[in-house]
N, C-alpha and C positions, 0 to 999 in steps of 0.2 A: 627801227626798221626790222621787221621780222624776216626769218629765213625759212624756206621750204625747198625741198628737192624738186618737186614738179608742181607748177601752177597750171591747172586745167581751166581754160576759159570756156564755159558752156556746160550746163548741167543736164543736157539731153541724154539720150541713151548712149551715144558714143562717149560723152564725157564721163558718165557714170561708170561705164565699163573700163575706161582709162583709169579712173580712180581705184577700181579694184585691182587692175593689173599692175599699176605702179606700186600699190601696197603689197601685192604678191611679190614684187621684186625688192621689197624692203625699203622703198622710197616713201618719204613723207609727202603728203598731197594736200593742196588746198584747191577746192573747186569754187570758181567764181562765176556767178550768173546774175544778170540784171533782174530776172524774174524772181518773185518772192518764194517760189516753190521749186523743188527739183523736178526734172522731167521735160523741160523745154516745151516745144510745141505740143507734144503729146498731152502733157498735163493741162496746158492752157487751152487747147483747141479740141482734142478728141480723146479724153481719158476713157470714155466708155466704148470707143470703137474697137472692133476686133481686128487685130493685125495678123495677117496670114503668111507672111514671108520671113519670119524669124525662125532659124533652124532649131529643130527640137520642139517647137510649139505648133501643133496643127492649127491652133487659133489661140490668141492671147489678148485680153483687153489691154489697152494702152496703160491704164492705171495699174494693172497687175504687173506688167512688164517693168514699169518704173519701180514698183515696190520690190520686186525681185532683184533688180539691179542694185538698189540701195542696200538690201540685205546681203548681197554678195560682197559688196565693198565694206560693209560695217565692221567685220573683224579687224580690218587694217586701219580703222579710225581716221578716215579722211576728214578734213575740216571743210565745212560748207559755208561759203561767204555769199549768202543769197540776198537778193535785193541790192546788190553791189555791182557797180559797173566798172569794168576794166577800161581805163582811159588812156594811160600813157605807157610807153615802153622805152626803156633806155638800157644801156649796157655799161657796167662798171667792172673793171678787171676781167672782162670777157664774159661776165655773167649777166643774165637779164634781170632788170629791176622793173617790176610791174607797179605802176601807179594806179591806185584805186580811187573811185569817187569818195570824197571826204578827206583825201590827203594821205591815207595810209599807203605804205609801200611794202612790197614783198620782194626780197632778194631771192632769186630762184636759181636752182641748178639748171632748169630748163622750163620752157613754157610750151604748153600744148593747147592749140586753139581748136575747139570742137563746137564752134558756135552755130552749127546748122546753116541757116540762111542769114545769120547775123542778127542784128536787133530787128524785131518786127513790131509793127504797130497796126492794130485793126483799122480797117476802113470805116469811117464814121457813117452813122445813119443821118442823112441830111436833115430830116425833120426834127431830130433830137436837138439841133442847135437852138431851136425856138422854144424848147421845153425845159423848164427849170427843175422839174421833179425828178425822182429816182425811178427805178424799175426798168431801166435800160441796161442790158448787159451784152458784152461781146464774147464772153466765154462762160461756160457753165462748169465750174470745178466740181460742184457737188449737185448732181441731178435731183437728189431727194429733197433739196431745198425748194424745188418748184412743185412739190406734190400738192395736189388739189388747187392748182392755180390755172387760170386761163392764160395760155402762153401763145404769143405771136412770134413766129420765126420769119425773119426777112432774109431772103437769099435763095439761090438756086444751085449752089455748089455742094460738094461732099459734106462740108461741115453742117450746112443747113439741114440736109436730109438725115445725116447721122443724128443730129439733135432731135429732129422730129421723131425718128424711130425710137430713140432712147427715152424721150420724155412722154410719149403717147401713153404708156401704161401707168405713168405717175400723175400726170396733170389732169385737171378737170376737163380741159379742152386744149387742142393744139391746132393752130391755123398757120399755114405756110403761105407766104406771099412772095411772088417773084415778078419782076418787071418784064420778063419775056415768056414766051410760050415754051421754049426749049430750055432744058436744064444742063448745067455743066457736071452734075453729079454722075456717079457711076450708074449705068442703066439698071443694074440689079438692085441697088439701094433705092433708086427712084421707084421701081416696080414694087418693092417691099412697102414703102411708105404709102403708095397709092392703094395698096391692099388693106391698109389700116384705117381706122376711123379718124383720119387726119384730113381736115379741110385744106385743099390746095387751090389757091387763087392765082391765076396767071395773068400776064399783061396788066399788072396792077402795081400800085405804089402806096405806101403809107404816107398820107398827106397831112395828118394832124394827130397829135396825141392829147388826151384829156387827163386831167388830174391836178392835184396840188402838190402834196409832198411826194406822191408816187403816182405812176400811171394807173388810170382806172378804165380807160377806153382808148381805142384807136380808130381813126377814120381811114378807110381803104377806098381808093378810087380806081376803078377798072377803066382802062383806056377807052374813051368814047362812051363811058357810062356814068351813072350817078355814084355819089359817095355813099358808102355804107359805114355805119359806126357799130363796133362790136366790143363787148367787155373784154378787157385785157388787164391782167395783173403784172405780167412781165413781157418785155420785148427782148427777144434774142436777135441781135443784129449780126448775122453770119454772112458778112459781105466780103470776106477775105481780108488780106492784110498786105501792107507794103513792107518790104525788108531792105535793110541797108547794112553796111559793115560798121557804121557808126565810127568811133574813134580809131578802130583797127585800120581804117582806110588811110590814116595819117602816119602809120608806123613805118612805112617804107617797105612793106611787104610787096613782093611781085604778085600782081593781080591779073586775072583774066576776067574782066567785068567785075561781078560781085564775088568771085571765087579766088581762093588763095592757091597759087601754083606751088606744087610740091614735087619732089623727086620720089624714087622708089623707096627711100627710107622715111618718107613722110616729112622730110626736112624742107623748110622754106629757104628763101635766100638770106635770112637773117640768122646769125649764129645762135645755136641752142634754142631756136624757135621752130616748133613742129606744128603740124595741123593734121586733122583727121575728120572724117565724116562728110556731110553734105557740103560743107564750106570749101572743100578742096577741089582742085582741078588738076588733071594729068591725062595723057592719052588713054582712051578706053574707060574713063571713069564711069561707074554705075552708082547712082544714088539710091542706096538701100540701107536700112538699119544694119542688116547683116554685113554689108561691106564696111560700114563704119566700125563695127566691132573688130574686124581684122586689121583695119588701118590703125585703130587705137593701140592694139598690141604691137604692131610694127613700130609706131612712133615711140611708145614707151621703151621698148627694147633698145632702140637707137639713141633715145635720150639718156638711158642708163649708161651707155658707153660714152656719150659726150660728157656726162657728169663725172664718171670714173673710167678712164681709158683702160683700166685693168679688169673691168667687169666683162663678163661674157655677153655677147650679143643675144644669144639664146640660152636662157637659164634652165631649160628643161620644161617638161609639161607640168602644169599645176597639179595634176592628179598624183604626181610623184612626191609632192611636198609632204613633209611629216606633220 
């Protein structure tokens, strides 16, 4: 059984800032995430999207924000356990013991849950069930991989339009298909995409995919009309995702639907277990990345005192550190 001062569950922005701040406080840190890369939903769903509400950045790409957070934490050498699911929680001698997928256990001074919306799974593209080949993706971690390809994007939300705007300068062609006439995406993003050489087909569905090892064409059927077949190298199924707490729901945490209830110290109802970021709930909660950063610092400072009652709750500003 390995030991660590703070186990952070979730490698999204809040978890990465918590890794920095715990390191700044001299605590050893392990960051656990079921996804194979750090960054959480930003990396998986919109790495190229400009984020406009992070203090100090007039605009920052999701990918760059994640890279900066990793660089900020790097001097403190946090350990990243990626592609690893946190499954069980127990307490031994008053300290949390975190059980990971595969049987490994971490004995922790404190646990900080920063899992955003919890575990999330992309909604499947129905026609993909009958297609045995490849070429269907739900995330685009590296847009340049789709350069000079005929790309079909399915969906009408922010992710679909973000990918359309990002891929249009790179791909040979971009077609967006949505089953309704109205879109869920932000109006400004929709207007931007409509101004680009992107073909947008509404009231339509993808009814068939062609190809052997990988997709080569897609059949689109407009409601009340005939089917059309167009060349396609890659299908981006941007249909949203479903989220749940996964094993965390069985830990005995006090929950408000899918959120973990915390107090003003970011403490949960379980000893030495804290939470921060979108996964938390308390009166007046606002779900912003900027809010999560402050909650992470609050949680870490209170965890530090729980680990060592002689520690100061507030150690001073990091700019004063030598």
